[in-house]
Each structure stands twice: as structure tokens, then as C-alpha cells.
C-alpha positions in Angstrom: -1.9 -49.3 7.1 -4.6 -49.0 4.4 -2.0 -47.7 1.9 0.5 -50.5 2.8 -2.2 -53.2 2.5 -3.4 -51.7 -0.8 0.2 -51.8 -2.1 0.7 -55.5 -1.1 -2.5 -56.6 -2.7 -1.6 -54.7 -5.9 1.9 -56.3 -5.9 0.4 -59.8 -5.7 -2.0 -59.1 -8.6 0.8 -57.5 -10.7 3.0 -60.5 -10.2 0.2 -62.9 -11.3 -0.7 -60.7 -14.2 3.0 -60.5 -15.3 3.2 -64.3 -15.4 -0.1 -64.3 -17.5 1.3 -61.7 -19.8 4.3 -63.8 -20.6 1.9 -66.4 -21.9 -0.6 -64.1 -23.6 -0.5 -61.7 -26.4 0.2 -58.1 -25.1 -2.4 -56.7 -27.5 -5.1 -59.0 -25.9 -4.1 -57.7 -22.4 -4.4 -54.2 -23.7 -7.8 -54.7 -25.1 -9.0 -56.3 -21.9 -7.6 -53.4 -19.9 -9.1 -50.8 -22.2 -12.5 -52.6 -21.9 -12.3 -52.4 -18.1 -11.3 -48.7 -18.3 -14.2 -48.0 -20.7 -16.6 -49.8 -18.4 -15.3 -47.6 -15.5 -14.0 -50.6 -13.7 -10.9 -48.6 -12.8 -9.4 -50.8 -10.1 -9.5 -53.9 -12.4 -8.2 -51.8 -15.3 -5.3 -50.6 -13.1 -4.2 -54.2 -12.4 -4.6 -55.4 -16.0 -2.7 -52.5 -17.6 0.1 -52.2 -15.1 2.5 -54.8 -16.8 2.1 -53.0 -20.1 3.4 -49.7 -18.6 6.7 -51.4 -18.0 7.3 -52.4 -21.6 10.1 -50.6 -23.3 8.5 -50.4 -26.6 7.7 -46.9 -27.9 4.4 -47.6 -29.6 0.7 -46.4 -29.3 -0.3 -49.5 -27.3 2.2 -48.8 -24.5 1.5 -45.0 -24.6 -2.3 -45.5 -24.3 -1.9 -48.3 -21.7 0.2 -45.9 -19.6 -2.4 -43.2 -20.1 -5.3 -45.5 -19.2 -3.4 -46.7 -16.2 -2.7 -43.1 -15.0 -6.4 -42.1 -15.3 -7.5 -45.4 -13.6 -5.2 -44.7 -10.7 -6.7 -41.2 -10.3 -10.3 -42.5 -10.6 -9.4 -45.1 -8.0 -8.3 -42.4 -5.5 -4.6 -42.8 -5.9 -3.6 -39.3 -7.1 0.2 -39.8 -6.3 0.4 -42.9 -8.6 -1.6 -41.1 -11.2 0.7 -38.1 -11.2 3.8 -40.3 -11.2 2.6 -42.1 -14.4 1.6 -38.9 -16.2 5.1 -37.5 -15.5 6.6 -40.7 -16.8 4.5 -40.4 -20.0 5.6 -36.8 -20.5 9.2 -37.8 -20.1 9.2 -41.0 -22.2 6.9 -39.8 -25.0 7.6 -36.0 -25.4 6.3 -36.0 -29.0 3.2 -38.0 -28.4 0.1 -36.6 -30.2 -2.0 -36.9 -26.9 0.5 -35.0 -24.8 -1.9 -32.0 -24.4 -4.2 -34.4 -22.6 -1.4 -35.5 -20.4 -0.5 -31.9 -19.6 -4.1 -31.1 -18.8 -4.1 -34.0 -16.3 -0.9 -32.9 -14.7 -2.2 -29.4 -14.4 -5.3 -30.7 -12.6 -3.2 -32.9 -10.3 -0.9 -30.1 -9.3 -3.8 -27.7 -8.7 -5.4 -30.3 -6.5 -2.1 -30.6 -4.6 -2.3 -26.8 -3.9 0.7 -26.2 -6.2 -0.8 -23.6 -8.6 2.5 -22.6 -10.1 3.1 -26.1 -11.4 -0.6 -26.4 -12.4 -0.2 -23.2 -14.5 3.1 -24.5 -15.9 1.5 -27.6 -17.3 -1.6 -25.9 -18.6 0.7 -23.4 -20.4 2.3 -26.3 -22.2 -1.0 -27.3 -23.9 -0.8 -26.3 -27.6 -4.2 -27.2 -28.9 -6.9 -24.5 -28.7 -9.4 -27.3 -28.2 -8.4 -27.3 -24.5 -8.7 -23.5 -24.0 -12.1 -23.5 -22.4 -11.4 -26.5 -20.2 -8.0 -25.1 -19.1 -9.5 -21.8 -18.3 -12.3 -23.3 -16.3 -9.8 -25.3 -14.4 -7.7 -22.2 -13.7 -10.7 -20.2 -12.7 -12.0 -22.9 -10.3 -8.8 -23.3 -8.5 -7.8 -19.7 -8.5 -11.1 -19.0 -6.7 -10.0 -21.4 -3.9 -6.8 -19.4 -3.1 -7.2 -17.1 -0.1 -3.5 -16.4 0.6 -3.1 -12.8 -0.6 0.7 -13.0 -0.8 0.4 -16.0 -3.1 -2.3 -14.4 -5.1 -0.2 -11.2 -5.5 2.8 -13.3 -6.6 0.8 -15.4 -9.0 -0.8 -12.3 -10.6 2.7 -10.8 -11.0 3.8 -13.9 -12.8 0.6 -14.3 -14.8 -0.6 -10.7 -15.4 -3.3 -11.7 -17.9 -5.2 -13.9 -15.4 -8.3 -11.8 -14.7 -9.6 -14.4 -12.3 -6.4 -14.0 -10.1 -7.0 -10.3 -10.1 -10.6 -10.7 -9.1 -9.8 -13.2 -6.4 -7.1 -10.9 -5.0 -9.5 -8.0 -5.0 -12.2 -10.2 -3.2 -9.7 -11.2 -0.5 -8.7 -7.6 0.0 -12.3 -6.5 0.3 -12.9 -9.2 3.0 -10.4 -7.4 5.3 -11.6 -4.7 7.6 -12.0 -1.5 5.5 -9.2 0.2 7.4 -6.8 -2.6 6.4 -7.7 -2.6 2.7 -5.1 -1.4 0.2 -7.1 1.1 -1.8 -4.2 1.8 -4.3 -4.0 -1.9 -5.2 -7.8 -2.2 -5.4 -7.9 0.9 -7.7 -5.2 -0.5 -9.9 -6.9 -3.9 -10.1 -10.2 -2.3 -10.9 -8.8 -0.2 -13.7 -6.5 -2.8 -15.3 -8.9 -5.7 -15.2 -12.2 -3.8 -15.5 -13.5 -5.3 -12.2 -16.8 -4.4 -10.6 -15.9 -4.2 -6.9 -18.2 -4.2 -3.9 -17.1 -0.9 -2.2 -18.8 -1.6 1.1 -21.1 1.4 0.9 -24.7 0.4 1.4 -26.7 0.9 -1.8 -23.7 2.0 -3.8 -22.1 -0.4 -6.3 -19.4 1.9 -7.6 -17.9 5.4 -7.4 -18.4 7.1 -10.7 -15.7 9.5 -11.9 -16.4 12.7 -13.8 -14.4 15.4 -15.6 -16.2 18.1 -13.6 -17.7 17.7 -10.1 -20.6 19.9 -8.9 -19.9 21.0 -5.3 -22.6 22.8 -3.3 -21.6 25.4 -0.8 -24.4 25.8 1.8 -23.5 28.8 4.0 -25.4 31.8 5.6 -24.3 34.5 3.2 -27.3 36.8 3.7 -26.5 38.9 0.7 -28.8 41.9 0.2 -28.7 44.6 -2.5 -27.6 47.5 -0.3 -24.1 48.8 0.0 -24.0 49.0 3.8 -25.2 45.4 4.1 -22.8 44.2 1.4 -19.8 45.9 3.1 -20.7 44.1 6.4 -21.2 40.7 4.7 -17.8 41.1 2.9 -16.2 41.3 6.3 -18.1 38.2 7.6 -16.5 34.8 8.0 -18.7 33.3 5.3 -17.2 35.7 2.8 -13.7 35.0 3.9 -14.4 31.3 3.6 -15.8 31.8 0.1 -12.8 33.8 -0.9 -10.6 30.9 0.2 -12.6 28.5 -2.0 -12.2 30.8 -5.0 -8.4 30.8 -4.6 -8.6 27.0 -4.3 -10.6 26.6 -7.5 -7.8 28.4 -9.4 -5.2 26.2 -7.8 -7.2 23.1 -8.9 -7.5 24.4 -12.4 -3.7 24.6 -12.6 -3.6 20.9 -11.6 -6.1 20.1 -14.4 -8.9 19.4 -12.0 -12.3 21.0 -12.6 -14.8 21.8 -9.8 -18.0 23.7 -10.4 -18.8 25.5 -7.1 -22.5 26.3 -6.6 -23.5 28.5 -3.7 -26.7 28.2 -1.7 -27.5 31.0 0.8 -29.1 29.2 3.8 -30.1 32.6 5.3 -31.9 33.7 2.2 -35.4 34.7 3.4 -36.9 34.8 -0.1 -36.2 31.1 -0.9 -36.6 28.5 1.9 -33.9 25.9 2.1 -36.4 23.1 1.5 -37.2 24.7 -1.9 -33.6 25.0 -2.8 -33.2 21.3 -2.1 -35.9 20.4 -4.6 -34.2 22.1 -7.6 -32.4 20.2 -10.3 -29.3 22.1 -9.4 -29.3 20.7 -5.9 -30.0 17.2 -7.1 -27.0 17.4 -9.6 -24.5 17.9 -6.8 -21.7 15.5 -6.3 -20.6 16.9 -2.9 -22.0 19.3 -0.3 -20.0 21.6 2.0 -22.1 22.9 4.9 -24.5 24.0 6.2 -23.6 25.2 9.8 -26.9 26.0 11.6 -28.6 23.1 13.3 -31.9 23.5 11.5 -30.2 23.7 8.1 -27.9 20.8 9.0 -30.9 18.5 9.7 -32.6 19.4 6.4 -29.5 19.0 4.2 -28.4 15.8 6.0 -31.8 14.2 5.2 -31.5 15.3 1.6 -27.9 14.1 1.3 -28.8 10.7 2.7 -31.9 10.3 0.4 -30.0 11.5 -2.7 -26.8 9.6 -1.7 -24.6 12.7 -1.9 -21.6 13.1 0.4 -21.7 16.2 2.7 -19.0 17.7 4.9 -19.7 20.0 7.9 -16.8 22.4 7.9 -17.1 23.8 11.5 -18.7 21.4 13.9 -17.4 18.5 16.1 -21.0 17.4 16.8 -21.1 13.6 16.7 -24.8 13.6 15.9 -24.2 15.1 12.4 -22.6 11.9 11.2 -24.7 9.4 13.2 -26.9 7.1 11.0 -25.8 8.8 7.8 -22.9 7.2 5.9 -22.8 10.1 3.5 -22.2 12.7 6.3 -18.6 13.7 7.3 -17.0 16.1 9.7 -13.9 18.2 8.7 -12.8 18.3 12.3 -12.5 15.4 14.8 -15.8 14.8 16.7 -16.3 15.7 20.3 -16.0 12.0 21.1 -12.7 11.6 19.3 -11.2 14.7 20.9 -12.3 13.6 24.4 -10.8 10.1 23.9 -7.5 11.5 22.6 -7.1 14.0 25.4 -8.2 11.5 28.1 -5.7 8.8 26.8 -2.9 11.3 27.1 -4.0 12.5 30.6 -4.3 9.0 31.9 -0.6 8.4 31.1 1.0 11.7 31.9 -1.1 13.4 34.6 -1.2 10.7 37.3 0.7 12.5 40.0 -2.3 14.6 40.9 -5.6 13.0 39.8 -7.9 16.0 40.7 -9.2 17.5 37.5 -11.1 20.7 36.5 -13.2 20.6 33.3 -14.5 23.7 31.6 -16.8 23.8 28.5 -18.4 26.7 26.7 -22.0 25.5 26.0 -24.2 22.6 25.2 -22.4 21.9 22.0 -19.2 21.2 24.0 -20.8 19.3 26.8 -20.5 15.8 25.1 -16.7 16.3 24.9 -16.5 17.4 28.5 -18.8 14.7 29.8 -17.0 11.9 28.0 -13.6 13.1 29.2 -14.9 13.2 32.7 -16.4 9.7 32.4 -13.2 8.2 31.0 -11.0 9.7 33.7 -13.3 8.8 36.6 -13.1 5.2 35.4 -9.3 5.4 35.9 -9.6 6.7 39.5 -9.3 10.4 38.6 -11.5 12.8 40.5 -13.4 15.7 38.8 -14.5 18.1 41.5 -14.9 21.0 39.1 -17.1 20.6 36.0 -18.5 23.9 34.8 -20.0 25.5 31.8 -18.4 29.0 31.2 -19.7 31.1 28.3 -17.0 32.5 26.1 -18.0 36.1 27.0 -17.8 35.2 30.7 -14.4 33.4 30.5 -13.0 35.8 33.2 -14.9 33.6 35.7 -12.2 31.0 35.3 -9.5 33.5 36.3 -11.6 34.5 39.3 -11.9 30.8 40.3 -8.2 30.0 39.8 -6.5 33.2 40.9 -8.6 35.4 43.2 -8.4 34.9 46.9 -11.0 34.9 49.7 -10.8 35.8 53.4 -11.1 32.9 55.7 -10.5 32.4 59.5 -7.0 31.8 60.5 -6.0 28.5 62.0 -7.7 28.0 65.4 -4.4 27.6 67.2 -3.1 30.8 65.8 -6.3 32.6 66.8 -6.0 31.2 70.3 -2.5 32.5 70.6 -3.6 35.9 69.5 -6.4 36.0 72.0 -4.2 34.8 74.8 -1.7 37.5 73.9 -4.4 40.2 74.3 -5.7 38.6 77.5 -2.2 38.8 78.9 -1.8 42.5 78.1 -5.1 43.3 79.6 -4.4 41.4 82.8 -1.1 43.3 83.0 -3.1 46.6 83.0 -2.1 47.7 79.5 -4.5 50.3 78.2 -3.9 49.4 74.5 -4.3 45.7 75.0 -6.5 45.3 71.9 -3.6 45.0 69.6 -5.7 42.9 67.0 -8.9 43.9 65.2 -11.4 41.6 63.5 -9.5 41.5 60.2 -6.3 40.3 61.9 -8.1 37.1 62.6 -8.7 36.5 58.9 -6.3 35.4 56.1 -6.5 35.4 52.3 -6.2 32.2 50.4 -7.0 31.1 46.8 -10.5 30.0 46.0 -8.8 26.9 44.7 -6.1 25.8 47.1 -2.5 25.1 46.0 -2.0 21.7 44.6 -5.7 20.8 44.9 -6.0 20.5 41.1 -3.6 18.4 38.9 -4.8 19.5 35.5 -7.5 21.4 33.6 -9.2 20.2 30.5 -10.8 22.9 28.4 -13.4 21.1 26.3 -14.0 23.9 23.9 -12.4 25.5 20.8 -13.2 29.0 22.0 -9.9 30.9 22.5 -11.4 33.0 25.4 -11.8 30.0 27.6 -8.3 28.7 26.9 -6.7 32.2 27.2 -8.4 32.8 30.6 -7.3 29.3 31.9 -3.8 29.6 30.7 -3.3 33.1 32.1 -4.7 31.9 35.5 -2.4 28.9 35.6 0.6 31.1 34.7 -0.3 33.4 37.6 -0.5 30.7 40.3 2.4 29.5 42.4 1.6 25.8 42.2 1.7 23.7 39.1 -1.5 22.9 37.2 -1.2 21.2 33.8 -3.4 22.3 30.8 -4.8 20.3 27.9 -7.2 21.6 25.3 -7.8 22.0 21.5 -5.2 23.5 19.1 -7.8 25.2 16.9 -7.2 28.6 18.3 -3.4 28.4 17.8 -2.4 30.6 14.9 -0.3 33.6 14.1 -3.3 35.8 15.0 -3.8 34.4 18.5 -3.7 36.6 21.6 -1.6 34.2 23.8 2.2 34.2 23.4 4.0 31.0 22.6 6.4 31.9 25.5 3.5 31.7 27.9 2.2 28.5 26.5 5.7 27.0 26.7 6.2 28.3 30.2 3.2 26.4 31.6 3.9 23.3 29.4 0.5 23.5 27.7 -0.7 20.4 25.9 -3.0 20.5 22.8 -5.0 18.0 20.9 -4.1 18.8 17.3 -7.4 19.0 15.5 -6.6 19.9 11.8 -3.5 21.8 12.8 -1.9 24.0 10.1 1.9 24.3 10.1 2.2 28.0 9.2 5.8 27.9 8.1 5.2 25.3 5.3 5.5 26.1 1.6 1.9 25.3 0.9 0.7 27.9 3.4 3.1 30.5 2.0 1.8 29.8 -1.5 -1.8 30.1 -0.3 -1.1 33.5 1.4 0.5 34.8 -1.8 -2.4 33.7 -3.9 -4.9 35.2 -1.5 -3.1 38.5 -1.2 -2.8 38.8 -5.0 -6.5 38.1 -5.4 -7.9 40.3 -2.6 -5.1 42.7 -1.7 -5.5 41.5 1.9 -3.9 39.2 4.4 -6.0 36.0 5.2 -7.3 35.9 8.8 -7.4 32.7 10.9 -10.5 32.2 13.0 -10.5 29.6 15.8 -14.2 28.6 15.6 -15.8 30.0 12.5 -14.7 29.6 9.0 -12.0 31.5 7.3 -10.1 31.7 4.0 -7.6 29.0 5.2 -10.5 26.6 5.9 -12.3 27.2 2.5 -9.0 26.8 0.6 -8.1 23.6 2.5 -11.5 21.9 2.0 -11.9 22.7 -1.7 -8.4 21.5 -2.7 -8.3 18.5 -0.3 -11.8 17.1 -1.3 -11.5 18.3 -4.9 -8.5 16.1 -5.2 -10.3 13.2 -3.5 -13.2 13.5 -5.9 -11.0 13.3 -8.9 -8.9 10.5 -7.5 -11.6 8.2 -6.1 -14.8 9.4 -7.7 -18.1 10.8 -6.3 -17.9 8.4 -3.3 -14.4 9.4 -2.2 -14.9 7.4 1.1 -13.7 4.5 -1.1 -10.3 5.9 -0.6 -10.8 7.6 2.8 -11.8 4.3 4.5 -8.8 2.4 3.1 -5.9 4.8 3.6 -4.2 5.5 6.9 -3.5 9.1 6.1 -4.8 11.6 3.5 -2.7 14.7 3.1 -4.6 18.0 3.3 -3.9 21.0 1.2 -2.9 23.0 4.3 -3.5 20.6 7.1 -1.1 17.7 8.0 -3.4 14.7 7.6 -6.9 13.3 7.6 -7.8 9.8 8.9 -11.4 8.6 8.2 -10.7 4.8 8.4 -12.7 4.2 11.6 -15.3 6.9 11.5 -16.7 9.8 9.4 -14.8 12.3 11.5 -11.1 13.1 11.2 -9.4 10.7 13.7 -5.9 12.1 13.1 -5.3 13.8 16.4 -1.7 14.4 17.2 -0.7 15.8 20.7 1.2 19.1 20.6 3.2 21.3 22.9 5.2 24.4 22.4 9.0 24.0 22.3 11.4 26.8 21.4 8.4 28.9 20.3 7.4 26.2 17.8 4.3 23.9 17.9 5.7 20.4 17.8 4.3 16.9 18.4 4.9 15.6 21.9 6.8 12.5 20.6 9.2 14.8 18.7 9.8 16.7 22.0 10.5 13.5 23.8 12.9 12.3 21.1 14.8 15.7 21.2 15.2 15.4 25.0 16.5 11.9 24.7 19.1 12.7 22.1 22.8 12.6 23.3 
């Protein structure tokens, strides 16, 4: 209604003004309108100048009258009328000397209408360099208001020189959850437009890149200068791990990537670890691998946090290592992540019998076992067996699951047996005691048939899983098994036929597919270097592990810089050198945990098995 009323009033004034114009000199009307415009009386100037905009003459008076009219309309709050008049000027007077001013105004009006493409179009038509600063300020202001990432991406593609568009697009990406941010696009924007990005790491403004990265290897080597000791150390897991890193360094060199590996012996009695950490060599590190003993982990973790150096624990699943330290990472999934992955699978697939047995090997595994128990009990599962079994005492599981005990036979059966002997005695039979004490007993399993639905082994120790699986295989009932895949390798004691027979399920923590080309290449390199075959260890380090860590994280350092979490936190999957994938988007432990089973003597993801069964 306000717009209609305004239009009617304007029409009445225009009609009166037109009649006056017929009686007045057009130049006088123009001068009056210009004076009102100069005095910022835009509503009156609008009325005074309107008749002149309809004149057909192509002269400066009509052009400026139209220009003043368009500006007055804008200043009066009537942007549509203003834009219409500016468009009319551009069409009627394409060679006018003030057309740059008109195009600037049209650019402004289209930007304000949230039509940046047309705004850019008209600003691009300006030929005079005198407008460069104004036009750029206008672009920058309105580009900074755009939040639609699809529009920003399209506009940047159409206007690749617009740094403000690139910066705004990067800002909008960084406002997303870290896991949803496109790190490849961020990296390209940063490099092409020299942007300084907020990487979301507390106290870190950027991720510096270097030609050579210093990597510290903190392991308990215990090297002493005697041949017997040296021979024993060379057979130790730390030496096998170290040998894997050396093979990896040669591989990285072939790729043109330089890593300077510096070893620190955390078991060296002559130099305390705290003194090692005070050296310039330690402070120069870009990345730390290890240590593995709890006391050493605490010291190095404090050092890494204070010096803002990323560190990776290569063996542990202990959640506490990464707690309250953004620079601490786990190579494996944490106990929490493993428990959640296993429990989520069990809740869906093990519902027929909700009685559960949980075994763990020590205090380090207890958090995994406890969380699994907690999650299942919230979903109406029952956990009657929850026991710690040391790896060297794993046979206790077999005793519990397979061995039998003598118990009294059913009372009715016993009554019948006694009645039978009473009858013989009453009949005068001399040998009426046909049953002795043992005949009144029977053997039955310590754990009754079908009393347990599934067993969760909350440990990476092969001995616990081997004992559990063998016991399950020996029972006549059906008990499902779920545990870690870390002990699965070509060197394992359990046969794949047995694992397939009991339908064992595994959480795939850093699983290595041993028939892939990358593994064959590593084995050939290792055998050539050390004239030996690499051994896979389920809990401690080995050559496979050292090789995988150095290559995977060496590549990350060169791709993303010292603070490679810039990439880790923003990519759904990072390919390992030997392992399938790493996922650090949601935590500083590897959250990529596929579920495996054995099919046709091959380790395959559960979903692949389901798909194969559903194929015609």
C-alpha cells in the first residue's frame, strides 16, 4: 500500500511538473533540479527532474538529468527505479563520457540485490583506472557477505583473479566441522592466493613445510658394546622395527622425499631421557615416533606438547596417551574406538543369545573390556563372565569353556536308581548294590551349552584369542567370537580354516592385506637389505610396522607440513604404505575400523561377504 500511495503521489506531481515544464525553459528546470540534488533534497529533485528524463534529445542536460534522477531515486530508498533509470542511461547513451559512473552504480545495485554475477559484469565494464580502488572495495565488501560455498566456488571459477573470493571461500570451509572441510581445496587456495589460514590448531598459525624433516625414533634399543648383547638386541623387536624404518627411508628417497631419522635409546642408562629431551637435537625434531614404556611416554608427551611437536605411539591403544594433548597420536585405534566398533556390531548381529563372556589380558586392556560391557548392558545384554586372563595363562579359557565337572544327576533319575536297588534288595538279591557313588554323578561342561551367546576378547594378545577360538571349536554348541585382527598374519598359529569354521569376527585395526603389491615390494626390499624374511608380531613392533609408519607419515609431512593433522583432520581416509586406511577426523587415534571375517581362507570385510552371499 505504501508503494502504491507513493506512486500515485509521484504521478500527480509529475503531471503538474510536466504542465509547468511546457511553460518554462527546460534549462531552468534542470538547474532547479540540480540545485535540489546538490542540496541533498532528493525527493524534491526526483520530482523536478522526472520530466527531463523523458525528453528525446541526446544532449548533456538530458543525460545528467537522468543521472541525477537515478541517484535521487536511490537516495530516496527506491532502488528498483534507480536501477531502471541507470539501465536506460546505459542503453540510450552508450558513448557518454560518464558511463563508468553509471556502470559503477549498476554494479552497486546488482550487488545489493544479491546478484554478484551482474554486479561483477558491470564493474568489469568500467574503463577508467580512477575507479579501481572504489570498484575493488565494492567487490571486497560484497564478496565478504556471501556464505553460499557453491556460489563462491562458481564465482571464483569465473573470476580466478579475485583473491577476496578465494579468501571468503576458504573462510566458509574453515567454519565447517573439521571433518567436513575439503583439505585439498584449502591447500590449493592457500598456495594459489597466498592465504594465511586458521588451521584450527591451538597456538599454531600455519604448518611449515621443509625439504628435510627431522624424525625422532624413541625406542628401548639397549645397545651395549659386547657381541653377545648385540646379537640379542639384533633379534629384538626394536631392531626389526628399526630395520623396517631403514627400508622405508630408501623408498622415500626414491620418491624424492627426505627424512632425517634420529634415534633415541630410552633404555640407555648412561643418559637419562630427561637429558636427551634438553638437547638441541631433540628440540629440532619435526615428528616423534614412540616411546613405548609408560614412564617414557609421560616425559616425551609433556615435551612434545610444550615444544608443539607431533608424536605417534606405534604400539599402544591407551586413550590416555592422546588425552589433553593435541600433538599426540596413536597409530592404532584406541581402546575406546575398538570397544565401540565391536559393540556396535554385536548389538546388531548377536541378539539371539544375549549372554556374553569378556576376557582381557591386563590393566591396559581393561578399559576396552569395561566399555564393551557397559555398552552391551545398556542394550539388555548380560555379561556373566568378565575376567582378566594373563597371556601366559590363556589355557584357563579352554578349561573354562571345554573341561567338564562332575555334578549330581537329576533327582528323579537318582530316585529311580535307588528304587531299583531297593527292589532288588527286597527280592533277596545278594548283588542288589548295582550302583556305586560315581554312578549317581554325571559330567557336564563348566559353562553349560547355549549359556553363552558370544565371547569378546578385549586384547591383541594372540594367546587369548587362540585359546578362545580353539575352545569354541571344540564345543558342540554355537558361541560367536569377536576380537582384534592384530594377530592375523602369515605367521599366526591359528589356521584360517578354523577361523572360518567358527565364523570368527575381527575388528580390523590397521589390517595389512598381505597379497597386495605394496607388501610384496616391501618384503623384497627387506630381504635384499637384510637377507632375512620380515616377521609379523601381533603386539610389539616389527619391520612391517616401522616401514608403514615412516612412509605413511613421511608422505604426510611432505604433503601437509610439520602439522600434518591439517590434512588428517580434513580427509575421510589416508592411505597407508602397507595398511588400508587411516581416519583421524574425529580423534587422534585411527578410527578406521572395518569388521572382518574369514571366507574361502581370505580375510574379507563383512559387507563384502554379505554382498557375495546376496549375488545371484
